[in-house]
C-alpha positions as CSV (number, residue, x, y, z in Angstrom):
1,M,159.8,204.9,-52.0
2,K,160.6,204.7,-55.7
3,K,159.3,207.1,-58.3
4,V,157.2,204.4,-59.9
5,E,155.6,203.4,-56.6
6,K,154.7,207.1,-55.9
7,E,153.1,207.4,-59.4
8,Q,151.0,204.2,-58.9
9,I,149.8,205.3,-55.5
10,K,148.8,208.7,-57.0
11,I,146.9,207.0,-59.8
12,L,145.2,204.6,-57.4
13,Q,144.2,207.5,-55.1
14,G,142.8,209.4,-58.1
15,V,140.7,206.4,-59.1
16,R,139.4,206.0,-55.5
17,D,138.6,209.8,-55.4
18,H,136.5,209.7,-58.5
19,R,134.6,206.4,-58.2
20,N,131.3,205.7,-56.5
21,N,132.6,204.3,-53.2
22,K,129.1,203.3,-52.0
23,L,128.6,201.3,-55.2
24,V,132.0,199.7,-54.8
25,Q,131.2,198.6,-51.2
26,E,127.9,197.2,-52.4
27,K,129.6,195.1,-55.1
28,L,132.2,193.9,-52.6
29,E,129.4,192.9,-50.2
30,N,127.7,191.0,-53.0
31,L,131.0,189.2,-53.7
32,K,131.3,188.3,-50.0
33,Q,127.8,186.9,-49.8
34,A,128.3,184.9,-53.0
35,A,131.7,183.5,-51.7
36,K,129.9,182.2,-48.6
37,G,127.8,180.0,-51.0
38,T,128.6,177.9,-54.0
39,E,128.0,180.4,-56.8
40,N,130.5,181.2,-59.5
41,L,132.4,184.2,-58.2
42,M,133.6,185.6,-61.6
43,P,130.4,187.6,-62.3
44,Y,130.7,189.2,-58.9
45,I,134.4,190.0,-59.3
46,T,133.8,191.6,-62.7
47,D,131.0,193.6,-61.3
48,A,133.3,195.0,-58.6
49,I,136.1,195.7,-61.2
50,R,133.6,197.6,-63.4
51,E,133.0,199.9,-60.5
52,Y,136.8,200.3,-60.1
53,A,137.3,198.1,-57.0
54,S,141.0,197.3,-56.7
55,I,142.5,193.9,-56.8
56,G,143.6,194.4,-53.1
57,E,140.0,195.2,-52.1
58,I,138.7,192.2,-53.9
59,M,141.3,189.9,-52.3
60,A,140.7,191.4,-48.9
61,T,137.0,190.6,-49.3
62,L,137.7,187.0,-50.3
63,K,140.2,186.6,-47.5
64,E,137.4,187.5,-45.0
65,V,135.5,184.5,-46.2
66,F,138.2,181.9,-47.1
67,G,141.0,183.0,-44.9
68,E,144.7,183.0,-45.9
69,Y,146.3,179.8,-47.2
70,R,149.2,178.5,-45.2
71,E,151.1,175.5,-46.3
72,D,151.4,172.7,-43.7
73,S,154.9,172.3,-42.4
74,I,156.3,168.9,-43.2
75,F,159.3,169.0,-40.9
């Protein structure tokens, strides 16, 4: 593992240690419920970010609802 990777992991762990994880989970659940409907997701994404949810956590939440895109094979 490179030095930069180690530093970023340490920073991310520090953020996760000092944020309100219960509130982050609440915001991610709100995002998931909104994604199941037709609402604009940006307000829910920004709410999660304001509580220090990571991009990975947000993407994992959206992947639960929408799945992962796989391009159809032509050949």
